[in-house]
C-alpha positions as CSV (number, residue, x, y, z in Angstrom):
1,M,-63.0,32.4,27.7
2,S,-61.0,33.3,24.6
3,K,-62.7,34.3,21.4
4,T,-62.5,31.8,18.5
5,P,-60.9,33.3,15.4
6,S,-63.2,33.5,12.3
7,F,-60.9,31.2,10.3
8,D,-61.4,28.4,12.8
9,K,-65.1,28.3,12.4
10,D,-65.0,26.3,9.1
11,R,-62.0,24.0,9.1
12,D,-62.9,22.8,5.5
13,Y,-62.3,26.2,4.1
14,I,-58.6,26.7,2.9
15,G,-58.9,30.2,1.4
16,F,-57.3,29.9,-2.1
17,A,-60.7,30.8,-3.6
18,T,-59.7,34.5,-3.1
19,L,-56.8,34.2,-5.6
20,P,-58.8,35.8,-8.4
21,E,-59.5,38.7,-6.2
22,Q,-55.9,39.0,-5.3
23,V,-54.9,39.0,-8.9
24,H,-57.6,41.5,-9.7
25,R,-56.5,43.9,-7.0
26,K,-52.8,43.6,-8.0
27,S,-53.6,44.1,-11.7
28,V,-55.9,47.1,-11.1
29,K,-53.2,48.7,-8.9
30,R,-50.5,48.2,-11.5
31,G,-52.7,49.3,-14.4
32,F,-52.8,48.0,-18.0
33,E,-50.9,48.8,-21.2
34,F,-52.1,48.4,-24.8
35,T,-50.4,49.5,-28.0
36,L,-52.5,49.9,-31.2
37,M,-50.9,50.4,-34.6
38,V,-53.0,52.1,-37.3
39,V,-52.0,51.7,-40.9
40,G,-53.6,53.0,-44.0
41,E,-53.5,55.7,-46.6
42,S,-54.8,59.2,-45.8
43,G,-58.4,60.0,-46.1
44,L,-59.8,56.7,-44.8
45,G,-61.0,58.1,-41.4
46,K,-58.3,56.5,-39.2
47,S,-57.9,59.5,-36.8
48,T,-61.7,59.9,-36.5
49,L,-62.2,56.3,-35.8
50,I,-59.5,56.2,-33.0
51,N,-61.0,59.3,-31.4
52,S,-64.5,57.7,-31.6
53,L,-63.3,54.4,-30.1
54,F,-61.6,56.0,-27.1
55,L,-63.6,59.1,-26.7
56,G,-60.6,61.4,-26.9
57,D,-58.8,63.7,-29.3
58,L,-55.3,62.4,-30.1
59,Y,-54.8,64.5,-33.3
60,K,-55.4,68.1,-32.3
61,N,-52.4,69.6,-34.0
62,R,-52.2,67.5,-37.1
63,Q,-51.5,69.3,-40.4
64,M,-52.4,67.6,-43.7
65,P,-49.7,67.8,-46.4
66,N,-50.5,69.4,-49.7
67,V,-50.1,67.8,-53.1
68,E,-46.4,68.9,-53.6
69,E,-45.4,67.4,-50.2
70,R,-47.1,64.1,-51.0
71,I,-45.0,63.5,-54.1
72,E,-41.8,62.9,-52.1
73,K,-43.5,62.1,-48.8
74,T,-42.2,59.1,-46.9
75,T,-43.9,56.9,-44.3
76,K,-43.2,58.0,-40.7
77,V,-44.1,56.7,-37.3
78,E,-45.9,58.8,-34.8
79,K,-46.6,57.7,-31.2
80,K,-49.3,59.2,-29.1
81,T,-50.0,58.1,-25.6
82,M,-53.0,58.8,-23.4
83,D,-54.0,57.6,-19.9
84,I,-57.6,56.5,-19.6
85,E,-59.4,55.6,-16.3
86,E,-62.8,53.9,-16.1
87,R,-64.3,52.7,-12.9
88,G,-61.0,52.7,-11.1
89,V,-59.2,50.8,-13.9
90,R,-56.3,52.6,-15.5
91,L,-55.3,52.0,-19.1
92,R,-52.2,53.4,-20.8
93,L,-53.1,53.5,-24.4
94,T,-50.4,54.0,-27.1
95,V,-51.5,54.7,-30.7
96,V,-48.8,54.2,-33.3
97,D,-49.8,56.0,-36.5
98,T,-48.1,55.9,-39.9
99,P,-48.6,59.2,-41.7
100,G,-47.5,59.1,-45.3
101,F,-48.4,55.4,-45.8
102,G,-49.5,55.0,-49.4
103,D,-49.4,58.7,-50.1
104,A,-46.2,58.8,-52.2
105,I,-46.1,57.9,-55.9
106,N,-43.6,55.1,-55.1
107,C,-45.1,53.0,-52.2
108,E,-42.8,50.0,-52.5
109,D,-41.1,50.7,-49.2
110,S,-44.1,51.8,-47.2
111,W,-44.2,48.4,-45.4
112,R,-40.6,48.6,-44.3
113,V,-41.2,51.3,-41.7
114,C,-44.0,49.3,-40.1
115,T,-42.0,46.0,-39.9
116,Q,-38.9,47.8,-38.6
117,Y,-40.9,49.5,-35.8
118,I,-42.5,46.2,-34.7
119,D,-39.1,44.4,-34.7
120,E,-37.5,47.3,-32.8
121,Q,-40.1,47.0,-30.0
122,F,-39.6,43.3,-29.8
123,R,-35.8,43.7,-29.7
124,Q,-36.1,46.3,-27.0
125,Y,-38.3,44.1,-24.9
126,F,-36.0,41.2,-25.4
127,T,-33.0,43.3,-24.3
128,D,-34.9,44.5,-21.2
129,E,-36.1,41.0,-20.4
130,S,-32.5,39.7,-20.6
131,G,-31.1,42.4,-18.3
132,L,-30.5,42.4,-14.6
133,N,-33.3,44.7,-13.6
134,R,-36.6,43.3,-14.9
135,R,-39.0,44.7,-12.4
136,N,-40.1,47.8,-14.3
137,I,-40.1,46.6,-17.9
138,Q,-42.2,48.9,-20.1
139,D,-44.2,46.9,-22.7
140,N,-44.2,48.9,-26.0
141,R,-44.8,45.9,-28.2
142,V,-47.6,46.3,-30.8
143,H,-50.6,44.2,-29.6
144,C,-52.9,44.9,-32.6
145,C,-52.6,46.4,-36.0
146,L,-55.7,48.0,-37.6
147,Y,-55.2,48.0,-41.3
148,F,-57.6,50.2,-43.2
149,V,-58.8,49.1,-46.6
150,P,-60.3,51.7,-48.9
151,P,-64.0,51.2,-49.8
152,W,-63.7,52.3,-53.4
153,G,-61.6,49.3,-54.5
154,H,-62.9,45.9,-55.6
155,S,-60.6,44.0,-53.2
156,L,-57.2,44.2,-51.7
157,R,-54.5,46.0,-53.7
158,Q,-51.0,44.7,-54.3
159,M,-49.7,47.2,-51.8
160,D,-52.1,45.9,-49.2
161,L,-51.1,42.3,-49.8
162,D,-47.4,43.2,-49.6
163,L,-47.7,44.7,-46.2
164,I,-50.1,42.2,-44.7
165,R,-47.9,39.3,-46.0
166,R,-44.9,40.7,-44.1
167,L,-46.8,41.6,-40.9
168,H,-49.2,38.7,-40.3
169,R,-46.5,36.6,-38.5
170,K,-45.3,39.6,-36.4
171,V,-48.5,41.2,-35.1
172,N,-52.3,40.6,-34.8
173,I,-53.8,42.1,-37.9
174,V,-57.4,43.2,-37.9
175,L,-58.8,44.5,-41.3
176,V,-61.1,47.5,-41.3
177,I,-63.0,48.9,-44.3
178,G,-62.9,52.7,-43.8
179,K,-65.7,55.0,-44.6
180,A,-68.1,52.2,-45.2
181,D,-71.0,54.6,-45.6
182,C,-69.9,54.9,-49.2
183,L,-71.3,51.5,-49.8
184,N,-74.7,49.8,-49.5
185,K,-75.2,46.6,-47.6
186,Q,-74.8,44.4,-50.7
187,E,-71.6,46.1,-51.8
188,V,-70.1,45.8,-48.3
189,R,-70.9,42.0,-48.3
190,K,-69.3,41.5,-51.7
191,L,-66.2,43.5,-50.7
192,K,-65.8,41.4,-47.5
193,E,-66.1,38.2,-49.5
194,R,-63.5,39.3,-52.0
195,I,-61.1,40.4,-49.3
196,L,-61.4,37.1,-47.4
197,Q,-60.9,35.2,-50.7
198,D,-57.7,37.2,-51.5
199,L,-56.4,36.4,-48.0
200,E,-57.0,32.7,-48.5
201,D,-55.5,32.7,-52.0
202,N,-52.3,34.3,-50.7
203,H,-52.1,32.2,-47.5
204,I,-52.4,35.2,-45.2
205,Q,-53.7,34.6,-41.7
206,L,-55.3,37.4,-39.7
207,Y,-55.9,37.4,-36.0
208,Q,-57.7,34.2,-35.0
209,F,-60.5,34.5,-32.6
210,P,-60.2,32.0,-29.7
211,E,-62.9,29.4,-29.4
212,C,-65.6,29.9,-26.8
213,D,-65.6,27.6,-23.8
214,S,-68.5,25.2,-23.4
215,D,-69.5,26.8,-20.1
216,E,-70.0,30.3,-21.6
217,D,-73.6,31.6,-21.7
218,D,-75.6,31.7,-24.9
219,D,-75.5,35.5,-25.2
220,F,-71.7,35.5,-25.2
221,K,-71.5,32.7,-27.8
222,Q,-74.0,34.6,-30.0
223,Q,-71.9,37.7,-29.6
224,D,-68.7,35.8,-30.5
225,R,-70.4,34.4,-33.7
226,E,-71.4,37.8,-34.7
227,L,-68.0,39.3,-34.2
228,K,-66.4,36.5,-36.3
229,A,-68.9,36.9,-39.1
230,S,-68.2,40.7,-39.2
231,I,-64.5,40.3,-40.3
232,P,-63.3,42.6,-41.9
233,F,-65.1,45.3,-40.0
234,A,-66.9,47.9,-42.2
235,V,-66.9,51.0,-40.0
236,V,-67.9,54.6,-39.9
237,G,-66.4,57.0,-37.4
238,S,-67.6,60.4,-36.2
239,N,-66.7,62.9,-33.5
240,T,-69.9,64.8,-33.9
241,I,-72.9,64.5,-31.6
242,L,-76.2,64.9,-33.4
243,E,-79.8,64.9,-32.2
244,V,-82.1,62.5,-33.9
245,A,-85.7,61.9,-32.8
246,G,-84.9,63.5,-29.5
247,K,-81.9,61.3,-28.9
248,K,-78.2,62.4,-29.0
249,V,-76.2,60.1,-31.2
250,R,-72.7,60.0,-32.6
251,G,-73.1,60.3,-36.4
252,R,-72.5,62.0,-39.7
253,Q,-75.0,64.4,-41.3
254,Y,-75.8,64.0,-45.0
255,P,-78.4,65.7,-47.1
256,W,-80.4,62.5,-47.3
257,G,-80.2,61.8,-43.5
258,V,-77.9,60.8,-40.6
259,V,-75.6,57.9,-40.3
260,N,-75.5,56.7,-36.7
261,V,-72.1,55.1,-36.3
262,E,-73.3,53.2,-33.2
263,D,-76.2,51.6,-35.1
264,P,-75.3,48.0,-36.2
265,E,-77.4,48.4,-39.3
266,H,-75.3,51.4,-40.4
267,S,-71.8,50.3,-39.3
268,D,-69.7,47.7,-37.5
269,F,-68.3,50.3,-35.2
270,I,-69.9,48.9,-32.1
271,K,-68.7,45.4,-33.0
272,L,-65.1,46.7,-33.5
273,R,-65.2,48.5,-30.2
274,T,-66.6,45.5,-28.4
275,F,-64.0,43.2,-29.9
276,L,-61.0,45.6,-29.4
277,I,-61.8,46.8,-25.9
278,S,-64.5,44.8,-24.1
279,T,-63.9,41.1,-25.1
280,H,-60.5,40.5,-26.8
281,M,-58.0,43.1,-25.6
282,Q,-56.4,40.7,-23.2
283,D,-56.3,37.9,-25.7
284,L,-54.6,40.2,-28.2
285,K,-52.0,40.8,-25.6
286,D,-51.6,37.1,-24.8
287,T,-51.3,36.2,-28.4
288,T,-48.6,38.9,-28.8
289,Q,-46.7,37.4,-25.9
290,D,-47.2,33.7,-26.5
291,V,-47.0,33.6,-30.3
292,H,-45.5,36.6,-32.0
293,Y,-42.9,37.6,-29.4
294,E,-42.0,33.9,-28.7
295,N,-41.3,33.5,-32.4
296,F,-39.1,36.6,-32.4
297,R,-37.4,35.4,-29.2
298,A,-36.7,32.0,-30.6
299,Q,-35.1,33.5,-33.7
300,C,-32.9,35.8,-31.5
301,I,-31.7,32.9,-29.3
302,S,-31.0,30.8,-32.4
303,Q,-29.0,33.6,-33.9
304,I,-27.1,34.1,-30.7
305,S,-26.4,30.4,-30.5
306,Q,-25.2,30.3,-34.1
307,H,-22.9,33.3,-33.5
308,A,-21.5,31.6,-30.3
309,L,-20.8,28.4,-32.3
310,R,-19.1,30.4,-35.0
311,E,-17.0,32.2,-32.5
312,R,-16.2,29.0,-30.7
313,G,-15.1,27.4,-33.9
314,K,-13.0,30.3,-34.8
315,L,-11.3,30.3,-31.4
316,K,-10.7,26.5,-31.8
317,R,-9.2,27.0,-35.3
318,D,-7.0,29.8,-34.0
319,S,-5.9,27.6,-31.1
320,I,-5.1,24.7,-33.4
321,S,-3.1,27.0,-35.7
322,S,-1.2,28.5,-32.7
323,T,-0.5,25.0,-31.4
324,N,0.7,23.8,-34.8
325,G,2.9,26.8,-35.1
326,F,4.3,26.2,-31.6
327,D,4.9,22.5,-32.5
328,A,6.6,23.6,-35.7
329,A,8.8,26.0,-33.7
330,I,9.6,23.2,-31.2
331,S,10.5,20.8,-34.0
332,E,12.8,23.4,-35.6
333,T,14.6,24.0,-32.3
334,D,15.0,20.3,-31.7
335,R,16.4,19.9,-35.1
336,L,19.0,22.7,-34.5
337,L,19.9,21.2,-31.1
338,L,20.4,17.8,-32.7
339,Q,22.7,19.3,-35.3
340,K,24.7,21.0,-32.6
341,D,25.0,17.8,-30.7
342,E,26.1,16.0,-33.8
343,E,28.8,18.6,-34.4
344,I,29.9,18.4,-30.8
345,R,30.2,14.6,-31.1
346,R,32.2,14.9,-34.3
347,M,34.5,17.4,-32.7
348,Q,34.9,15.2,-29.7
349,D,35.7,12.2,-31.9
350,M,38.3,14.3,-33.8
351,L,39.9,15.4,-30.5
352,T,40.0,11.8,-29.3
353,Q,41.6,10.7,-32.6
354,M,44.2,13.5,-32.4
355,Q,45.0,12.7,-28.8
356,E,45.4,9.0,-29.8
357,K,47.7,10.0,-32.7
358,L,49.7,12.2,-30.4
359,K,50.1,9.5,-27.9
360,Q,51.2,7.0,-30.5
361,T,53.7,9.5,-31.9
362,H,55.1,10.1,-28.4
363,L,55.5,6.3,-27.8
364,M,57.3,5.9,-31.1
365,E,59.7,8.7,-30.3
366,M,60.4,7.1,-26.8
367,K,61.2,3.8,-28.4
368,K,63.5,5.4,-31.0
369,N,65.4,7.2,-28.2
370,D,65.8,4.0,-26.3
371,S,67.3,2.3,-29.3
372,V,69.9,5.0,-29.9
373,I,71.1,4.7,-26.3
374,D,71.6,1.0,-26.4
375,V,73.9,1.3,-29.4
């Protein structure tokens, strides 16, 4: 007696419920990519925060410029890539830093380097996507931009507004108040309120958190509300491990005590890491693909279409001009041919008349000769 296959035991079971597992296995095998741009002037703790977030050291050989070099210093772009693996999941992290931003005396063009880099990555991805071989396209588009705001200002500066205004339709911008341990809780709250008010007054839109689904649990909804209420994030970064009350913590040592960067009462560091890595990394990538890149792609297609229409109109005008020229040439030739035909007809008429005259003359002479003979 033959053995019944396992899939025949339950005929009501189709099997498509395993699709999420298939997608998960394929995604894990392929790995993930994430590009983070960090923008802000020197001294705000950008490098320390990135190292704290991803538990690495991306800035081992960095040299800080002196005062003379900063006078004529221009904004540059530096890319650093690291491969991270956690529980079998591989992440290729690219951090795009902008050393020199805001360090020069004249900072009017500091935003230009950032916008050009973002557009270049979009343009490269559009070119690769439009090519013949699209299997191994490398995604270097900027998925999130952490913009650091200094804690010693009363709100956003004009330089900050200029950059954010030019970037907020190109990339997901997340504002970060650097070195927030310079401020107490009341000062942090007032600074956040002023920053949000400036953004509203200048019609600038930062990254918008997606709404929670109704079927999410209460803990996730509470976490989402706390993350939304923390914008902009007031953070403190540290690469130093300290021992406090018998526990090892990541913090900063001061004469008056220790700032634990992972304590929500001291810093929004944990909230930023949760948002950036644990809960919204995929949504940042989806928003980049579905909103910012699609806007860029639509502009490119529109420009290509307009260029094609202009070229088609030019070719049509050239064709009409050529046709008119050809018609003019044909008309001139016909005119010359008609003139020649007219001249030939006149010559034929003249010949006919001459022949007729000769014939008449010959007849008259014949009659005259006949008369003479008769006499």
